[in-house]
N, C-alpha and C positions, 0 to 999 in steps of 0.2 A: 395318489398320483393324478395329476391333472394334465389334460391334453389341451394344448393351445392350437387353435386354427390360425393360420396366417391369412390375414385378409389382404386381398389385392386392392391397391389403390385404383380409384376410378376417376376419370376426368379427362381433360384435354391437355395435351402436352404443349409446351411453348411453341414448338415447331408447327404443330397443328393450328394453334391460335394465329400464328403469323400467316399461314396459308389461307385460312378462312378470312382473316382481316384483309389480306391482299385481294382476294376474290371479291369481297364486298366493296372494297375501294374502287376496283376496276369497273364493276357493274354499276356502282353509284355514279361514276364519271360518265359512262355511256348513257345511263338514264337521264342525267343532267343535260346531255346534249340532245336527246330525243324529245324531251318534254317541250322545248320551245318550238320544234317543228310541228308537233301535234296542236299546240295552241295556235300557230299560224294557219294550220289547216282549218281549224274552226273559224278563224277570221275570214279565210277565203270562202268558206261555205256561206257565211253571213253576207259577204260582199256579192257573191253570185246570186243569192236570194234577193238582195236589194237591186241588183243590176237587171233582173228580169222584168222590172217595171218599165223599162224603156220600150219605145215603139219601133226603133230601127236598130240595125246592127251597130252603127256608129254611136248611137245614143247609149246602147247597152254597154259598149266598151268604155265610153266616157264615164258612165255612172260607176262601173267597176273600178276604173282607174282612180276616181275620186275617193271611193270607199277604201281602196288599197292604200292611198296616201294617208288617210286618217288612221287606219289600223297598222301602218308601217309594214305592209306586205312587200317582201323583196323577191320571193320565189317565182312569181307569175305576174304578168301584166295583162292589160285589156287585149293586146294583140294575141296573146296565147290562148284565150278562151274561144270556145266554139259555140256559136249562137245558132240554134235551130228553132223550128216551130213545130209543135205537136198539138193537134186538136185546137188550133187557134190560140195556143198559149206559147209564149217564148220560153225556151229552156236553155240554160247556160250550162255547158259541159266544160270541164277542165281536167287536165292530167299533168303532173309534173313529178320530178324526183329530186331528192336531196341526198347528198353524199356527206357522210361524216368520216373524217380521217381517224382511223384507230391507231395504227402504228406501222411504220415502214411503208410497204406497198398495200397495206390492208385498209379497205374502206367498208363502211356500212352504208348500203344504198337503201333508202326508203322511197317507195313509190306511192304517190298519193293520186287519187282521182275522185271526182264527184260531180254532182249536178245539182242545179237548183231544184227546189221542191215545187 
């Protein structure tokens, strides 16, 4: 007399696979929209560092606008930056936000701020 044990199948059901695939697709689309804003933020930091070489507020904003034109920066202009002086050094501060439309009335708001080094 032999006793057979019934083994349960393990794994992922088709419905579970569809749910996980849908979640991965939605998160991939959101990440694909966030990455360009992060790259633009890095370009803005670089432009702010370049702009601090100016000697007057108008010159700093002009240098920033020229760097923004080269790097295709659309979120912020030279008028939006704040130019201050700390310990005889020019410091460029900026803050802006980007909104990414998700669905219906839902938006993802990303707030960026920084200053020159």
